[in-house]
PDB file with SEQRES, HELIX, SHEET and CRYST1 records, atoms N, CA, C and O in Angstrom:
SEQRES   1 A   55  UNK UNK UNK UNK UNK UNK UNK UNK UNK UNK UNK UNK UNK          
SEQRES   2 A   55  UNK UNK UNK UNK UNK UNK UNK UNK UNK UNK UNK UNK UNK          
SEQRES   3 A   55  UNK UNK UNK UNK UNK UNK UNK UNK UNK UNK UNK UNK UNK          
SEQRES   4 A   55  UNK UNK UNK UNK UNK UNK UNK UNK UNK UNK UNK UNK UNK          
SEQRES   5 A   55  UNK UNK UNK                                                  
HELIX    1 AA1 UNK A    2  UNK A   20  1                                  19    
HELIX    2 AA2 UNK A   24  UNK A   42  1                                  19    
HELIX    3 AA3 UNK A   48  UNK A   54  1                                   7    
CRYST1    1.000    1.000    1.000  90.00  90.00  90.00 P 1           1          
ATOM      1  N   UNK A   1     101.851  85.425  71.700  1.00  0.00           N  
ATOM      2  CA  UNK A   1     102.998  84.971  70.808  1.00  0.00           C  
ATOM      3  C   UNK A   1     103.717  85.994  70.235  1.00  0.00           C  
ATOM      4  O   UNK A   1     104.925  85.873  70.029  1.00  0.00           O  
ATOM      5  N   UNK A   2     102.997  87.159  69.907  1.00  0.00           N  
ATOM      6  CA  UNK A   2     103.775  88.281  69.363  1.00  0.00           C  
ATOM      7  C   UNK A   2     104.801  88.923  70.420  1.00  0.00           C  
ATOM      8  O   UNK A   2     105.865  89.402  70.025  1.00  0.00           O  
ATOM      9  N   UNK A   3     104.471  88.917  71.676  1.00  0.00           N  
ATOM     10  CA  UNK A   3     105.415  89.435  72.664  1.00  0.00           C  
ATOM     11  C   UNK A   3     106.533  88.583  72.760  1.00  0.00           C  
ATOM     12  O   UNK A   3     107.628  89.100  72.985  1.00  0.00           O  
ATOM     13  N   UNK A   4     106.427  87.233  72.613  1.00  0.00           N  
ATOM     14  CA  UNK A   4     107.481  86.288  72.688  1.00  0.00           C  
ATOM     15  C   UNK A   4     108.403  86.442  71.431  1.00  0.00           C  
ATOM     16  O   UNK A   4     109.620  86.293  71.544  1.00  0.00           O  
ATOM     17  N   UNK A   5     107.889  86.702  70.386  1.00  0.00           N  
ATOM     18  CA  UNK A   5     108.630  86.993  69.175  1.00  0.00           C  
ATOM     19  C   UNK A   5     109.454  88.359  69.253  1.00  0.00           C  
ATOM     20  O   UNK A   5     110.572  88.469  68.748  1.00  0.00           O  
ATOM     21  N   UNK A   6     108.834  89.335  69.895  1.00  0.00           N  
ATOM     22  CA  UNK A   6     109.510  90.651  70.132  1.00  0.00           C  
ATOM     23  C   UNK A   6     110.696  90.462  70.998  1.00  0.00           C  
ATOM     24  O   UNK A   6     111.771  90.997  70.725  1.00  0.00           O  
ATOM     25  N   UNK A   7     110.509  89.668  72.095  1.00  0.00           N  
ATOM     26  CA  UNK A   7     111.501  89.504  73.035  1.00  0.00           C  
ATOM     27  C   UNK A   7     112.668  88.542  72.620  1.00  0.00           C  
ATOM     28  O   UNK A   7     113.689  88.459  73.302  1.00  0.00           O  
ATOM     29  N   UNK A   8     112.490  87.883  71.574  1.00  0.00           N  
ATOM     30  CA  UNK A   8     113.484  86.934  71.138  1.00  0.00           C  
ATOM     31  C   UNK A   8     114.684  87.787  70.588  1.00  0.00           C  
ATOM     32  O   UNK A   8     115.806  87.285  70.652  1.00  0.00           O  
ATOM     33  N   UNK A   9     114.548  88.872  70.125  1.00  0.00           N  
ATOM     34  CA  UNK A   9     115.631  89.747  69.758  1.00  0.00           C  
ATOM     35  C   UNK A   9     116.746  89.974  70.774  1.00  0.00           C  
ATOM     36  O   UNK A   9     117.931  90.065  70.452  1.00  0.00           O  
ATOM     37  N   UNK A  10     116.284  90.060  72.023  1.00  0.00           N  
ATOM     38  CA  UNK A  10     117.289  90.176  73.136  1.00  0.00           C  
ATOM     39  C   UNK A  10     118.156  88.933  73.332  1.00  0.00           C  
ATOM     40  O   UNK A  10     119.350  89.032  73.617  1.00  0.00           O  
ATOM     41  N   UNK A  11     117.529  87.750  73.174  1.00  0.00           N  
ATOM     42  CA  UNK A  11     118.041  86.418  73.272  1.00  0.00           C  
ATOM     43  C   UNK A  11     119.072  86.323  72.100  1.00  0.00           C  
ATOM     44  O   UNK A  11     120.194  85.865  72.319  1.00  0.00           O  
ATOM     45  N   UNK A  12     118.717  86.730  70.922  1.00  0.00           N  
ATOM     46  CA  UNK A  12     119.612  86.565  69.815  1.00  0.00           C  
ATOM     47  C   UNK A  12     120.756  87.523  69.931  1.00  0.00           C  
ATOM     48  O   UNK A  12     121.872  87.181  69.539  1.00  0.00           O  
ATOM     49  N   UNK A  13     120.544  88.683  70.440  1.00  0.00           N  
ATOM     50  CA  UNK A  13     121.590  89.597  70.591  1.00  0.00           C  
ATOM     51  C   UNK A  13     122.543  89.181  71.643  1.00  0.00           C  
ATOM     52  O   UNK A  13     123.746  89.401  71.497  1.00  0.00           O  
ATOM     53  N   UNK A  14     122.083  88.604  72.677  1.00  0.00           N  
ATOM     54  CA  UNK A  14     122.954  87.949  73.774  1.00  0.00           C  
ATOM     55  C   UNK A  14     123.796  86.794  73.180  1.00  0.00           C  
ATOM     56  O   UNK A  14     124.984  86.668  73.478  1.00  0.00           O  
ATOM     57  N   UNK A  15     123.204  86.017  72.396  1.00  0.00           N  
ATOM     58  CA  UNK A  15     123.880  84.834  71.694  1.00  0.00           C  
ATOM     59  C   UNK A  15     124.978  85.399  70.841  1.00  0.00           C  
ATOM     60  O   UNK A  15     126.099  84.891  70.856  1.00  0.00           O  
ATOM     61  N   UNK A  16     124.684  86.430  70.102  1.00  0.00           N  
ATOM     62  CA  UNK A  16     125.583  86.986  69.181  1.00  0.00           C  
ATOM     63  C   UNK A  16     126.786  87.562  69.884  1.00  0.00           C  
ATOM     64  O   UNK A  16     127.909  87.319  69.442  1.00  0.00           O  
ATOM     65  N   UNK A  17     126.607  88.344  70.999  1.00  0.00           N  
ATOM     66  CA  UNK A  17     127.643  88.804  71.875  1.00  0.00           C  
ATOM     67  C   UNK A  17     128.579  87.730  72.386  1.00  0.00           C  
ATOM     68  O   UNK A  17     129.809  87.785  72.427  1.00  0.00           O  
ATOM     69  N   UNK A  18     127.763  86.719  72.777  1.00  0.00           N  
ATOM     70  CA  UNK A  18     128.554  85.606  73.563  1.00  0.00           C  
ATOM     71  C   UNK A  18     129.417  84.723  72.553  1.00  0.00           C  
ATOM     72  O   UNK A  18     130.479  84.225  72.927  1.00  0.00           O  
ATOM     73  N   UNK A  19     128.981  84.564  71.404  1.00  0.00           N  
ATOM     74  CA  UNK A  19     129.636  83.714  70.408  1.00  0.00           C  
ATOM     75  C   UNK A  19     130.878  84.495  69.730  1.00  0.00           C  
ATOM     76  O   UNK A  19     131.976  83.982  69.512  1.00  0.00           O  
ATOM     77  N   UNK A  20     130.539  85.719  69.458  1.00  0.00           N  
ATOM     78  CA  UNK A  20     131.562  86.430  68.665  1.00  0.00           C  
ATOM     79  C   UNK A  20     132.454  87.335  69.582  1.00  0.00           C  
ATOM     80  O   UNK A  20     133.295  88.091  69.097  1.00  0.00           O  
ATOM     81  N   UNK A  21     132.243  87.229  70.867  1.00  0.00           N  
ATOM     82  CA  UNK A  21     133.124  87.985  71.906  1.00  0.00           C  
ATOM     83  C   UNK A  21     133.085  89.480  71.620  1.00  0.00           C  
ATOM     84  O   UNK A  21     134.128  90.134  71.622  1.00  0.00           O  
ATOM     85  N   UNK A  22     131.928  90.018  71.380  1.00  0.00           N  
ATOM     86  CA  UNK A  22     131.707  91.407  71.036  1.00  0.00           C  
ATOM     87  C   UNK A  22     131.029  92.100  72.327  1.00  0.00           C  
ATOM     88  O   UNK A  22     129.936  92.661  72.251  1.00  0.00           O  
ATOM     89  N   UNK A  23     131.742  92.016  73.461  1.00  0.00           N  
ATOM     90  CA  UNK A  23     131.273  92.501  74.674  1.00  0.00           C  
ATOM     91  C   UNK A  23     131.132  94.059  74.661  1.00  0.00           C  
ATOM     92  O   UNK A  23     130.314  94.581  75.418  1.00  0.00           O  
ATOM     93  N   UNK A  24     131.857  94.771  73.875  1.00  0.00           N  
ATOM     94  CA  UNK A  24     131.843  96.193  73.883  1.00  0.00           C  
ATOM     95  C   UNK A  24     130.404  96.689  73.414  1.00  0.00           C  
ATOM     96  O   UNK A  24     130.010  97.822  73.692  1.00  0.00           O  
ATOM     97  N   UNK A  25     129.652  95.793  72.696  1.00  0.00           N  
ATOM     98  CA  UNK A  25     128.282  96.244  72.193  1.00  0.00           C  
ATOM     99  C   UNK A  25     127.340  96.369  73.386  1.00  0.00           C  
ATOM    100  O   UNK A  25     126.368  97.119  73.302  1.00  0.00           O  
ATOM    101  N   UNK A  26     127.575  95.694  74.451  1.00  0.00           N  
ATOM    102  CA  UNK A  26     126.614  95.628  75.564  1.00  0.00           C  
ATOM    103  C   UNK A  26     126.341  97.069  76.211  1.00  0.00           C  
ATOM    104  O   UNK A  26     125.193  97.455  76.432  1.00  0.00           O  
ATOM    105  N   UNK A  27     127.413  97.791  76.482  1.00  0.00           N  
ATOM    106  CA  UNK A  27     127.127  99.126  77.124  1.00  0.00           C  
ATOM    107  C   UNK A  27     126.586 100.076  76.051  1.00  0.00           C  
ATOM    108  O   UNK A  27     125.760 100.911  76.418  1.00  0.00           O  
ATOM    109  N   UNK A  28     126.920 100.044  74.898  1.00  0.00           N  
ATOM    110  CA  UNK A  28     126.393 100.759  73.797  1.00  0.00           C  
ATOM    111  C   UNK A  28     124.800 100.519  73.760  1.00  0.00           C  
ATOM    112  O   UNK A  28     124.005 101.459  73.755  1.00  0.00           O  
ATOM    113  N   UNK A  29     124.450  99.295  73.736  1.00  0.00           N  
ATOM    114  CA  UNK A  29     123.076  98.840  73.494  1.00  0.00           C  
ATOM    115  C   UNK A  29     122.320  99.356  74.763  1.00  0.00           C  
ATOM    116  O   UNK A  29     121.232  99.915  74.630  1.00  0.00           O  
ATOM    117  N   UNK A  30     122.860  99.182  75.929  1.00  0.00           N  
ATOM    118  CA  UNK A  30     122.130  99.570  77.234  1.00  0.00           C  
ATOM    119  C   UNK A  30     121.985 101.087  77.292  1.00  0.00           C  
ATOM    120  O   UNK A  30     120.918 101.543  77.704  1.00  0.00           O  
ATOM    121  N   UNK A  31     122.940 101.888  76.925  1.00  0.00           N  
ATOM    122  CA  UNK A  31     122.835 103.346  76.825  1.00  0.00           C  
ATOM    123  C   UNK A  31     121.762 103.810  75.858  1.00  0.00           C  
ATOM    124  O   UNK A  31     120.975 104.701  76.179  1.00  0.00           O  
ATOM    125  N   UNK A  32     121.726 103.214  74.682  1.00  0.00           N  
ATOM    126  CA  UNK A  32     120.726 103.536  73.686  1.00  0.00           C  
ATOM    127  C   UNK A  32     119.348 103.184  74.281  1.00  0.00           C  
ATOM    128  O   UNK A  32     118.424 103.986  74.142  1.00  0.00           O  
ATOM    129  N   UNK A  33     119.178 102.094  74.896  1.00  0.00           N  
ATOM    130  CA  UNK A  33     117.913 101.590  75.406  1.00  0.00           C  
ATOM    131  C   UNK A  33     117.497 102.620  76.425  1.00  0.00           C  
ATOM    132  O   UNK A  33     116.389 103.152  76.357  1.00  0.00           O  
ATOM    133  N   UNK A  34     118.451 102.934  77.456  1.00  0.00           N  
ATOM    134  CA  UNK A  34     118.075 104.013  78.492  1.00  0.00           C  
ATOM    135  C   UNK A  34     117.699 105.310  77.917  1.00  0.00           C  
ATOM    136  O   UNK A  34     116.746 105.943  78.370  1.00  0.00           O  
ATOM    137  N   UNK A  35     118.403 105.723  76.951  1.00  0.00           N  
ATOM    138  CA  UNK A  35     118.151 107.051  76.260  1.00  0.00           C  
ATOM    139  C   UNK A  35     116.765 107.017  75.621  1.00  0.00           C  
ATOM    140  O   UNK A  35     115.990 107.956  75.803  1.00  0.00           O  
ATOM    141  N   UNK A  36     116.450 106.018  74.916  1.00  0.00           N  
ATOM    142  CA  UNK A  36     115.169 105.902  74.327  1.00  0.00           C  
ATOM    143  C   UNK A  36     113.965 105.836  75.276  1.00  0.00           C  
ATOM    144  O   UNK A  36     112.931 106.449  75.008  1.00  0.00           O  
ATOM    145  N   UNK A  37     114.098 105.089  76.395  1.00  0.00           N  
ATOM    146  CA  UNK A  37     113.129 105.065  77.432  1.00  0.00           C  
ATOM    147  C   UNK A  37     112.932 106.411  78.046  1.00  0.00           C  
ATOM    148  O   UNK A  37     111.815 106.852  78.313  1.00  0.00           O  
ATOM    149  N   UNK A  38     114.150 107.109  78.283  1.00  0.00           N  
ATOM    150  CA  UNK A  38     114.118 108.493  78.812  1.00  0.00           C  
ATOM    151  C   UNK A  38     113.258 109.402  77.870  1.00  0.00           C  
ATOM    152  O   UNK A  38     112.444 110.186  78.358  1.00  0.00           O  
ATOM    153  N   UNK A  39     113.416 109.311  76.700  1.00  0.00           N  
ATOM    154  CA  UNK A  39     112.816 110.148  75.713  1.00  0.00           C  
ATOM    155  C   UNK A  39     111.265 109.785  75.615  1.00  0.00           C  
ATOM    156  O   UNK A  39     110.424 110.673  75.475  1.00  0.00           O  
ATOM    157  N   UNK A  40     110.979 108.621  75.687  1.00  0.00           N  
ATOM    158  CA  UNK A  40     109.594 108.110  75.658  1.00  0.00           C  
ATOM    159  C   UNK A  40     108.816 108.489  76.920  1.00  0.00           C  
ATOM    160  O   UNK A  40     107.670 108.922  76.799  1.00  0.00           O  
ATOM    161  N   UNK A  41     109.364 108.352  78.098  1.00  0.00           N  
ATOM    162  CA  UNK A  41     108.650 108.622  79.310  1.00  0.00           C  
ATOM    163  C   UNK A  41     108.624 110.041  79.575  1.00  0.00           C  
ATOM    164  O   UNK A  41     107.741 110.429  80.339  1.00  0.00           O  
ATOM    165  N   UNK A  42     109.501 110.974  79.043  1.00  0.00           N  
ATOM    166  CA  UNK A  42     109.444 112.389  79.420  1.00  0.00           C  
ATOM    167  C   UNK A  42     108.770 113.170  78.350  1.00  0.00           C  
ATOM    168  O   UNK A  42     108.636 114.389  78.448  1.00  0.00           O  
ATOM    169  N   UNK A  43     108.333 112.471  77.306  1.00  0.00           N  
ATOM    170  CA  UNK A  43     107.738 113.173  76.163  1.00  0.00           C  
ATOM    171  C   UNK A  43     106.594 114.053  76.488  1.00  0.00           C  
ATOM    172  O   UNK A  43     106.483 115.164  75.971  1.00  0.00           O  
ATOM    173  N   UNK A  44     105.690 113.546  77.388  1.00  0.00           N  
ATOM    174  CA  UNK A  44     104.568 114.360  77.840  1.00  0.00           C  
ATOM    175  C   UNK A  44     104.431 114.437  79.265  1.00  0.00           C  
ATOM    176  O   UNK A  44     103.333 114.337  79.813  1.00  0.00           O  
ATOM    177  N   UNK A  45     105.524 114.613  79.892  1.00  0.00           N  
ATOM    178  CA  UNK A  45     105.625 114.629  81.366  1.00  0.00           C  
ATOM    179  C   UNK A  45     105.874 116.045  81.892  1.00  0.00           C  
ATOM    180  O   UNK A  45     106.322 116.908  81.137  1.00  0.00           O  
ATOM    181  N   UNK A  46     105.586 116.302  83.199  1.00  0.00           N  
ATOM    182  CA  UNK A  46     105.803 117.530  83.799  1.00  0.00           C  
ATOM    183  C   UNK A  46     107.471 117.535  84.092  1.00  0.00           C  
ATOM    184  O   UNK A  46     107.990 118.613  84.383  1.00  0.00           O  
ATOM    185  N   UNK A  47     108.163 116.518  84.023  1.00  0.00           N  
ATOM    186  CA  UNK A  47     109.477 116.481  84.323  1.00  0.00           C  
ATOM    187  C   UNK A  47     110.347 117.010  83.070  1.00  0.00           C  
ATOM    188  O   UNK A  47     111.534 117.306  83.207  1.00  0.00           O  
ATOM    189  N   UNK A  48     109.718 117.101  81.930  1.00  0.00           N  
ATOM    190  CA  UNK A  48     110.458 117.456  80.798  1.00  0.00           C  
ATOM    191  C   UNK A  48     111.352 118.626  80.838  1.00  0.00           C  
ATOM    192  O   UNK A  48     112.448 118.600  80.279  1.00  0.00           O  
ATOM    193  N   UNK A  49     110.896 119.696  81.512  1.00  0.00           N  
ATOM    194  CA  UNK A  49     111.821 120.985  81.601  1.00  0.00           C  
ATOM    195  C   UNK A  49     113.073 120.654  82.443  1.00  0.00           C  
ATOM    196  O   UNK A  49     114.157 121.184  82.196  1.00  0.00           O  
ATOM    197  N   UNK A  50     112.898 119.766  83.441  1.00  0.00           N  
ATOM    198  CA  UNK A  50     114.095 119.372  84.238  1.00  0.00           C  
ATOM    199  C   UNK A  50     115.056 118.584  83.485  1.00  0.00           C  
ATOM    200  O   UNK A  50     116.267 118.801  83.531  1.00  0.00           O  
ATOM    201  N   UNK A  51     114.461 117.576  82.721  1.00  0.00           N  
ATOM    202  CA  UNK A  51     115.370 116.711  81.876  1.00  0.00           C  
ATOM    203  C   UNK A  51     116.147 117.540  80.904  1.00  0.00           C  
ATOM    204  O   UNK A  51     117.357 117.356  80.773  1.00  0.00           O  
ATOM    205  N   UNK A  52     115.510 118.433  80.226  1.00  0.00           N  
ATOM    206  CA  UNK A  52     116.116 119.215  79.240  1.00  0.00           C  
ATOM    207  C   UNK A  52     117.310 120.125  79.816  1.00  0.00           C  
ATOM    208  O   UNK A  52     118.310 120.425  79.163  1.00  0.00           O  
ATOM    209  N   UNK A  53     117.065 120.499  81.073  1.00  0.00           N  
ATOM    210  CA  UNK A  53     118.135 121.351  81.640  1.00  0.00           C  
ATOM    211  C   UNK A  53     119.450 120.474  81.978  1.00  0.00           C  
ATOM    212  O   UNK A  53     120.514 121.062  82.170  1.00  0.00           O  
ATOM    213  N   UNK A  54     119.382 119.172  82.044  1.00  0.00           N  
ATOM    214  CA  UNK A  54     120.476 118.320  82.261  1.00  0.00           C  
ATOM    215  C   UNK A  54     121.383 118.325  80.967  1.00  0.00           C  
ATOM    216  O   UNK A  54     122.608 118.231  81.037  1.00  0.00           O  
ATOM    217  N   UNK A  55     120.728 118.435  79.853  1.00  0.00           N  
ATOM    218  CA  UNK A  55     121.577 118.401  78.619  1.00  0.00           C  
ATOM    219  C   UNK A  55     121.775 119.675  78.098  1.00  0.00           C  
ATOM    220  O   UNK A  55     122.451 119.828  77.082  1.00  0.00           O  
TER     221      UNK A  55                                                      
END                                                                             
């Protein structure tokens, strides 16, 4: 049940974007999600030095 409640935020965000026509929030949200996943997965990885050289 807790997982379903956590995933409800995505449905609510989609509903908000659809009803208020704020489509420009989508790419910003996806970029922030991608960046946070990149930080989490490379935190203790051997790939970290290569990721740091990109920025």
